C-alpha positions as CSV (number, residue, x, y, z in Angstrom):
1,M,-35.8,-33.3,-38.3
2,L,-36.0,-30.3,-36.4
3,R,-38.2,-32.3,-33.5
4,L,-35.0,-34.7,-33.4
5,I,-32.4,-31.9,-33.2
6,D,-34.5,-29.9,-30.5
7,A,-34.6,-33.4,-28.6
8,L,-30.8,-33.9,-29.0
9,I,-30.1,-30.5,-27.8
10,K,-32.2,-30.7,-24.7
11,M,-30.7,-34.1,-23.9
12,L,-27.2,-32.6,-24.3
13,N,-28.1,-29.7,-22.0
14,A,-29.2,-31.8,-19.4
15,I,-26.3,-34.1,-19.3
16,R,-23.9,-31.3,-19.2
17,F,-26.1,-30.0,-16.2
18,R,-25.6,-33.5,-14.4
19,L,-22.0,-33.4,-15.0
20,N,-21.4,-29.7,-13.9
21,K,-23.8,-30.0,-11.0
22,P,-21.6,-29.3,-7.6
23,T,-22.1,-32.2,-5.4
24,I,-22.6,-32.0,-1.6
25,T,-18.9,-32.6,-1.2
26,S,-17.4,-30.3,-4.1
27,P,-15.5,-27.0,-2.9
28,E,-18.1,-24.8,-4.9
29,Y,-21.3,-26.5,-3.0
30,I,-19.5,-26.1,0.2
31,S,-18.3,-22.4,-0.4
32,A,-22.0,-21.6,-1.2
33,Q,-23.2,-22.9,2.0
34,R,-20.7,-21.3,4.2
35,A,-21.5,-18.0,2.3
36,K,-25.4,-18.1,2.8
37,K,-25.1,-16.4,6.2
38,W,-22.9,-14.1,5.1
39,F,-24.9,-13.0,2.4
40,E,-28.2,-13.2,4.5
41,D,-26.0,-10.4,7.0
42,K,-24.9,-8.5,3.7
43,G,-21.6,-8.5,5.3
44,D,-20.4,-7.3,1.9
45,E,-22.3,-3.9,2.4
46,T,-21.8,-3.6,6.1
47,L,-19.2,-5.8,7.8
48,R,-16.3,-5.2,5.2
49,L,-16.8,-1.3,5.0
50,D,-17.5,-0.6,8.9
51,Y,-14.5,0.7,10.3
52,D,-13.1,3.9,12.3
53,L,-11.4,5.5,9.6
54,T,-10.4,8.8,8.6
55,E,-9.3,11.1,5.8
56,N,-5.9,10.2,7.3
57,S,-6.2,6.4,7.7
58,V,-4.0,4.0,5.8
59,V,-5.6,0.8,4.1
60,F,-3.9,-2.0,2.3
61,D,-5.7,-3.4,-0.1
62,I,-3.6,-6.8,-0.6
63,G,-5.2,-8.9,-3.6
64,G,-6.8,-5.4,-5.4
65,Y,-8.1,-7.5,-8.2
66,K,-9.9,-4.5,-10.1
67,G,-10.0,-2.0,-7.3
68,E,-13.6,-2.5,-6.2
69,F,-12.8,-2.3,-2.4
70,A,-10.4,0.4,-2.5
71,A,-13.3,2.7,-4.0
72,Q,-15.4,1.5,-1.4
73,M,-12.9,2.6,1.0
74,I,-12.1,5.8,-0.9
75,C,-16.0,6.9,-1.3
76,K,-16.8,6.3,2.1
77,Y,-13.6,7.6,4.0
78,N,-11.4,9.3,1.6
79,C,-8.5,7.6,3.3
80,N,-5.0,6.6,1.7
81,V,-5.2,3.2,-0.1
82,Y,-2.2,1.1,-1.0
83,I,-3.3,-1.1,-3.9
84,F,-1.4,-4.6,-4.5
85,E,-2.5,-6.7,-7.7
86,P,0.2,-8.3,-9.2
87,I,-1.6,-9.3,-12.6
88,P,-0.9,-6.7,-15.2
89,E,-4.3,-6.6,-16.5
90,F,-6.1,-5.8,-13.1
91,F,-3.3,-3.4,-12.4
92,E,-4.2,-1.3,-15.3
93,I,-8.0,-1.3,-14.4
94,I,-6.6,-0.1,-11.2
95,K,-4.5,2.4,-12.5
96,Q,-7.0,4.0,-15.2
97,K,-9.7,4.1,-12.4
98,F,-7.8,5.9,-9.9
99,N,-5.3,7.9,-12.0
100,R,-6.5,11.3,-11.1
101,N,-6.6,10.1,-7.5
102,K,-3.5,11.1,-5.4
103,K,-4.5,9.3,-2.2
104,V,-4.6,6.0,-4.1
105,H,-1.2,4.4,-4.6
106,P,-1.5,1.4,-6.8
107,Y,1.4,-1.3,-7.3
108,C,2.0,-4.1,-9.9
109,F,3.2,-6.7,-7.2
110,G,2.0,-8.7,-4.7
111,L,2.8,-8.4,-0.9
112,S,4.3,-11.4,0.4
113,D,6.5,-13.0,3.0
114,K,9.5,-12.6,0.7
115,T,10.4,-10.7,-2.7
116,A,10.4,-13.3,-5.6
117,S,9.1,-14.0,-9.0
118,Q,6.3,-16.8,-9.2
119,K,3.5,-18.3,-11.3
120,I,0.3,-17.4,-11.0
121,S,-2.9,-19.1,-12.2
122,L,-5.1,-16.6,-14.5
123,T,-8.5,-17.5,-12.9
124,D,-9.8,-14.1,-12.9
125,N,-10.9,-13.2,-9.3
126,S,-9.7,-16.7,-8.0
127,S,-6.1,-16.3,-9.4
128,S,-3.7,-18.2,-7.1
129,L,-0.2,-19.1,-6.6
130,F,-1.4,-22.3,-6.0
131,I,-3.1,-23.5,-8.9
132,E,-1.4,-25.0,-11.8
133,D,-2.0,-23.3,-14.7
134,E,0.0,-24.2,-18.0
135,N,-0.9,-20.8,-19.5
136,G,-0.2,-18.9,-15.8
137,L,1.7,-15.9,-15.7
138,V,4.7,-15.0,-13.9
139,I,4.3,-12.3,-11.4
140,Q,6.3,-10.3,-9.2
141,T,5.9,-10.1,-5.0
142,K,7.6,-8.1,-2.6
143,S,8.2,-8.7,0.7
144,I,5.8,-6.5,3.2
145,F,8.7,-5.9,5.5
146,D,10.7,-4.3,2.9
147,F,7.7,-2.3,1.5
148,I,6.5,-0.9,4.9
149,N,10.0,-0.1,6.1
150,E,11.0,1.5,2.9
151,N,7.6,3.5,2.9
152,N,8.2,4.4,6.6
153,I,4.8,3.2,7.2
154,Q,4.1,3.0,11.0
155,Q,0.5,1.9,11.1
156,I,-1.9,0.3,8.5
157,D,-5.3,1.3,9.9
158,L,-7.0,-1.8,8.1
159,A,-5.3,-4.6,5.9
160,K,-7.6,-6.3,3.5
161,I,-6.3,-9.7,2.6
162,N,-7.6,-11.8,-0.5
163,I,-4.7,-13.6,-2.1
164,E,-6.2,-17.0,-2.5
165,G,-3.8,-18.9,-0.7
166,A,-0.9,-16.9,0.1
167,E,-2.6,-15.3,3.2
168,Y,-1.1,-18.3,5.6
169,A,2.8,-17.6,4.7
170,L,2.1,-13.6,4.8
171,L,0.3,-13.6,8.2
172,E,2.5,-16.2,9.7
173,S,5.8,-13.9,8.5
174,I,4.2,-10.8,9.9
175,I,3.6,-12.4,13.3
176,E,6.8,-14.3,13.5
177,Q,8.7,-10.9,12.8
178,G,7.0,-9.0,15.3
179,M,5.0,-6.5,12.8
180,I,1.5,-7.6,13.7
181,T,1.0,-4.8,16.2
182,R,1.4,-2.2,13.2
183,F,-1.8,-3.2,12.1
184,K,-4.9,-1.8,13.7
185,N,-7.8,-4.1,11.8
186,I,-7.0,-7.2,9.9
187,Q,-9.7,-8.5,7.2
188,V,-8.7,-11.5,6.0
189,Q,-10.3,-14.2,3.9
190,F,-8.9,-17.5,4.5
191,H,-8.8,-20.3,1.7
192,D,-9.0,-24.1,2.6
193,F,-9.3,-25.8,-1.0
194,I,-5.9,-24.9,-2.0
195,I,-3.7,-25.4,1.0
196,N,-2.9,-28.5,2.6
197,D,-3.8,-28.4,6.3
198,A,-5.4,-25.2,6.0
199,K,-7.6,-25.4,8.9
200,N,-4.6,-26.1,11.3
201,R,-2.9,-23.6,9.8
202,M,-5.3,-20.7,10.1
203,E,-6.5,-22.1,14.1
204,K,-2.7,-21.3,14.7
205,I,-2.8,-18.1,13.1
206,Q,-6.0,-17.2,14.8
207,A,-4.3,-18.0,18.1
208,A,-1.3,-16.2,17.3
209,L,-3.7,-13.1,16.4
210,S,-5.6,-13.4,19.7
211,K,-2.5,-12.3,21.9
212,T,-2.3,-9.1,20.2
213,H,-6.0,-8.8,18.5
214,E,-9.6,-9.3,19.1
215,L,-12.1,-10.9,16.7
216,T,-14.7,-8.5,15.7
217,Y,-16.5,-11.0,13.3
218,Q,-16.2,-14.4,11.7
219,Y,-17.9,-16.3,8.8
220,N,-15.5,-19.3,9.1
221,F,-13.8,-19.6,5.5
222,I,-15.4,-16.3,4.3
223,W,-14.3,-13.3,5.7
224,E,-13.3,-12.3,9.3
225,N,-11.5,-9.3,10.8
226,W,-9.1,-9.0,13.5
227,K,-8.7,-5.6,15.9
228,L,-5.6,-4.3,17.7
229,K,-6.4,-4.7,21.3
230,D,-6.5,-1.3,23.1
């Protein structure tokens, strides 16, 4: 009997593996293939962290998650970091992590092209406004223009943007409103599996950015950075 049970368990595990194994056309497989070069180049340890920043610099962490990127910036540059994380669970982690650091300013809302209440999926570090989730959460977004003007911020030395599809509308609006030159560096991760016509929209944004900024590194649909031209 025990041998029969063991055989059944092995068979079920094999079936489960086959059902969950990514195909060459699946988003998971494509993302993994894209990321290979990035990880080979140790981009998370180098490119994403190497900037000409000082203790007076201003960094926007748009899509703060649990504050890992903000912590790296603080550790390396002791700069001023504004963290925008709309999911209360993650916001509380951020708030506790930096509760004694007056140079870190956490906000429990997302930066967007508009101020609104929107429903977001709860999928850990891939939570998105563009994934349907019956157990999703209603979160708040705030117009980036209102936030910058209300806080009298003249220059953002680095904006890290990782907001699971919402980067398109955010960047399009910043460009259209003529505020793009306030951003010295824009580190963005574009997402193509949750947005229709993502590649075309991305290329239009890149073409517009090239008028004011220069590309310093690019790993397609992984990470890229645009630096304001001198």
